C-alpha positions in Angstrom: 71.2 98.9 123.4 69.2 101.3 124.7 69.5 105.1 124.5 70.4 107.5 126.8 67.7 109.3 129.1 65.3 111.3 126.9 65.3 115.1 127.3 62.4 116.0 126.1 58.8 117.1 127.2 56.2 118.4 126.1 56.1 122.2 124.7 54.4 124.2 127.5 52.3 127.3 126.1 52.6 128.4 130.0 50.8 128.1 132.5 46.7 128.3 132.5 44.8 129.3 135.5 41.8 127.5 136.4 38.8 128.1 135.1 35.4 127.3 134.9 33.4 124.8 132.6 30.3 125.7 130.9 28.8 123.9 133.9 30.9 124.6 136.7 31.0 127.3 140.1 33.7 127.8 142.0 33.6 126.5 145.6 36.1 126.7 148.4 38.8 124.1 149.3 40.7 121.4 147.8 39.3 117.9 147.4 41.7 114.9 147.8 42.2 112.5 145.0 44.2 109.1 145.4 45.4 111.0 148.3 47.2 113.5 146.7 45.6 116.9 145.0 48.0 120.3 146.2 47.1 123.4 144.6 44.1 123.0 143.6 40.5 124.6 143.0 37.9 122.7 144.0 34.8 123.2 141.3 31.2 121.7 142.0 28.8 121.2 138.8 26.2 124.0 139.2 22.8 122.2 140.2 25.2 119.4 141.3 27.0 119.7 144.3 27.9 116.0 144.5 30.0 116.5 141.5 33.7 117.9 143.2 35.9 119.0 140.3 39.5 119.9 141.4 41.2 122.0 139.1 45.0 121.5 140.0 47.1 124.8 139.0 49.9 124.4 136.2 53.0 125.6 137.6 55.5 127.8 135.5 58.4 125.8 137.1 61.3 125.3 135.2 64.1 122.3 136.0 66.5 123.3 138.1 70.4 121.8 137.9 71.0 119.4 140.3 74.2 117.4 141.2 74.1 113.9 142.1 75.7 114.2 145.4 72.5 116.2 146.1 70.3 113.4 145.7 69.8 110.0 147.1 70.6 106.6 145.6 67.5 104.2 145.6 67.9 100.7 144.8 64.0 99.9 144.3 60.8 101.5 143.5 58.9 100.0 146.4 59.2 96.0 146.5 60.8 96.1 143.1 64.4 96.2 142.2 66.1 98.6 140.1 67.4 97.4 137.2 69.6 99.4 134.3 67.8 98.4 130.8 70.8 98.4 128.9 72.9 95.9 130.8 70.0 94.1 132.9 72.1 94.8 136.0 70.8 96.2 139.6 71.9 99.7 139.9 70.7 102.6 141.8 69.0 105.5 140.5 68.8 109.0 141.6 66.1 111.4 142.4 64.6 113.8 144.6 62.6 112.4 147.9 59.3 113.5 146.1 60.1 111.8 143.2 60.8 108.7 144.6 57.3 109.1 146.6 55.7 109.9 143.3 57.2 106.4 141.9 56.4 104.2 144.9 52.6 105.6 144.7 52.5 104.9 141.0 53.5 101.3 141.6 51.4 100.9 144.6 48.3 101.7 142.9 49.6 100.0 139.7 50.0 96.6 141.7 46.4 97.3 143.2 44.5 97.7 140.0 46.0 95.6 137.4 47.3 92.5 140.1 50.4 92.4 138.8 53.8 92.0 141.3 56.5 92.9 139.9 59.8 92.2 141.6 62.0 94.4 138.7 61.3 97.9 137.2 63.6 98.2 134.6 64.8 101.7 133.5 66.9 104.0 131.5 68.0 105.8 134.3 66.4 109.0 136.3 69.3 112.0 136.9 71.6 112.8 134.3 74.2 115.4 134.5 73.3 118.5 132.0 72.3 122.1 132.0 68.6 121.8 133.2 66.7 121.7 129.9 65.5 118.4 130.7 63.6 117.1 134.3 66.6 114.7 134.5 69.1 117.1 135.2 67.2 118.2 138.6 66.4 114.3 139.4 62.4 114.6 138.7 62.5 112.1 135.6 62.6 108.7 134.7 62.7 106.6 131.8 60.3 103.3 132.1 61.3 100.7 130.0 59.7 97.4 131.7 58.0 95.6 134.7 59.3 92.2 135.3 58.8 89.5 137.3 60.9 86.3 137.5 62.9 87.8 134.3 59.3 88.1 132.4 57.5 91.1 131.1 54.7 92.1 132.9 54.1 95.4 130.7 56.9 96.1 128.1 57.6 99.8 126.9 59.9 98.3 124.5 57.8 99.2 122.1 60.7 99.2 119.2 61.2 95.3 120.4 57.7 93.7 120.0 56.1 96.3 117.3 56.8 93.9 114.5 55.4 90.7 116.2 52.3 89.2 115.1 49.0 91.0 115.0 47.4 89.2 118.2 51.0 89.4 119.9 51.0 93.2 119.0 47.6 94.0 120.4 48.3 92.3 123.8 51.3 94.5 124.3 49.8 97.3 123.4 46.7 96.9 125.8 49.5 96.5 128.5 51.8 98.8 127.6 49.0 101.4 127.6 47.5 99.7 131.0 51.1 100.5 132.4 51.0 104.0 130.8 47.4 104.8 132.6 49.0 104.3 136.1 52.1 106.6 135.1 49.4 109.2 133.7 47.8 109.0 137.7 50.9 110.6 139.1 52.7 112.6 136.1 51.3 114.9 133.3 54.7 114.3 131.0 54.2 110.8 130.5 55.9 110.4 126.9 55.6 107.0 125.0 56.6 106.1 121.0 53.6 108.3 120.2 55.7 111.3 121.1 58.5 110.8 118.5 61.1 108.1 117.6 63.1 108.6 120.4 60.4 107.0 122.8 60.0 103.7 121.1 61.9 102.2 123.7 60.7 103.5 127.1 58.2 105.8 128.7 59.4 108.8 130.1 57.8 110.9 133.4 58.9 113.7 134.8 56.8 116.2 137.7 56.4 119.1 135.1 53.5 121.0 134.5 52.0 120.2 138.3 55.1 120.3 140.0 56.4 117.6 142.7 53.3 117.4 144.7 49.9 118.3 142.5 47.8 115.7 141.2 47.3 115.4 137.7 44.4 116.3 135.7 43.6 116.2 131.6 45.0 119.8 130.0 42.9 120.2 126.8 45.4 121.5 124.7 48.1 118.8 125.5 48.7 116.5 122.4 50.6 114.1 125.1 47.8 113.6 127.3 45.1 113.4 124.5 47.1 111.0 122.2 47.3 108.6 125.6 43.5 109.3 126.4 42.7 108.2 122.4 45.3 105.3 122.6 43.4 103.9 125.5 39.9 104.0 124.1 41.5 102.2 120.9 44.0 99.7 122.4 42.1 99.1 125.8 39.0 100.2 125.7 38.0 98.6 121.8 36.8 102.2 120.6 36.7 102.0 116.7 34.7 105.4 116.5 38.2 107.3 118.0 41.5 107.9 116.4 44.8 109.1 117.8 44.7 112.5 116.2 45.9 114.4 119.5 42.8 116.9 119.4 40.1 116.3 121.8 37.3 116.3 119.3 33.7 115.3 119.8 34.4 111.0 119.2 36.4 111.0 121.7 34.6 113.6 124.4 31.9 111.2 123.7 33.4 108.0 124.3 35.0 108.7 127.2 32.0 110.4 128.8 30.5 107.2 128.0 33.1 105.2 129.7 33.1 107.1 132.5 29.2 106.7 132.9 29.9 102.6 132.9 32.3 102.4 135.1 31.6 104.9 138.3 32.9 108.0 136.7 30.7 111.6 136.5 30.8 114.1 134.4 33.6 114.7 131.6 36.7 113.8 131.0 37.9 117.4 131.0 36.3 117.7 134.7 39.4 118.0 136.7 41.6 116.1 138.6 38.9 113.2 139.8 37.4 112.4 135.9 40.8 112.0 134.8 41.6 110.0 137.6 38.4 107.4 137.6 39.0 107.2 133.8 42.4 105.9 134.5 41.9 103.1 137.0 39.0 102.5 135.0 41.3 101.9 131.7 43.7 100.0 134.2 40.9 97.6 135.1 39.5 96.9 132.0 43.5 96.0 130.7 43.2 93.8 133.5 40.1 91.6 132.9 40.3 91.4 129.2 
């Protein structure tokens, strides 16, 4: 039996303004990244005008309580039918139009970069009735349990089910788990996994907090959630033994991600805005596919 959709989101310390890195200077405009930036500054590294760095603004928004009758019932995410993980039945989910677009973009990119073609997305739901303490209450969050095709798992977020399998099976599951999470991080800043707490061992929670419904995510250096994910991808997809999952953006993590970016077509450092974040995540999805 599953648990209700999570109410949690990573605690925010307030919106931080876009700031110059040690190598950056402000320039005008906002650069597209995977077709979605929104509300960003474009930074150009000093002396390297071919190195754009888009710093999307964080928002201070809070979920707005929304009634289910204000949302649209949706039976699918792109070509994949929606299923309720608790009973396996085809069940509509309720979400805002922008949230639905995000999910469709996520699945399109997941299919493109992983080679997987799920015909089912199983979740614990999106909208739930509440008092505005969760993005579920505004129809701007969803809890992903698994991607399946023909009844078989392509990617499972059910860590609670497989964490005690054989070592070889767990290694494979973790690789596809963090491949799935990488794709979700392309579209959402708050991506809560089993590393967040015990309530997230059977799903990955995503919501449109941090950058709003249209802003492109980037790495927030103070984000424990994003940094843990970054480190877990280094360990479980890239096989980096020099990286530990601490939630702190330490020197080994910076060095490892810089090397991965350099070796796979990216530029600069992982903190270099939307472009570096997306380059790392896409490379991670492809690496897990080719492993």
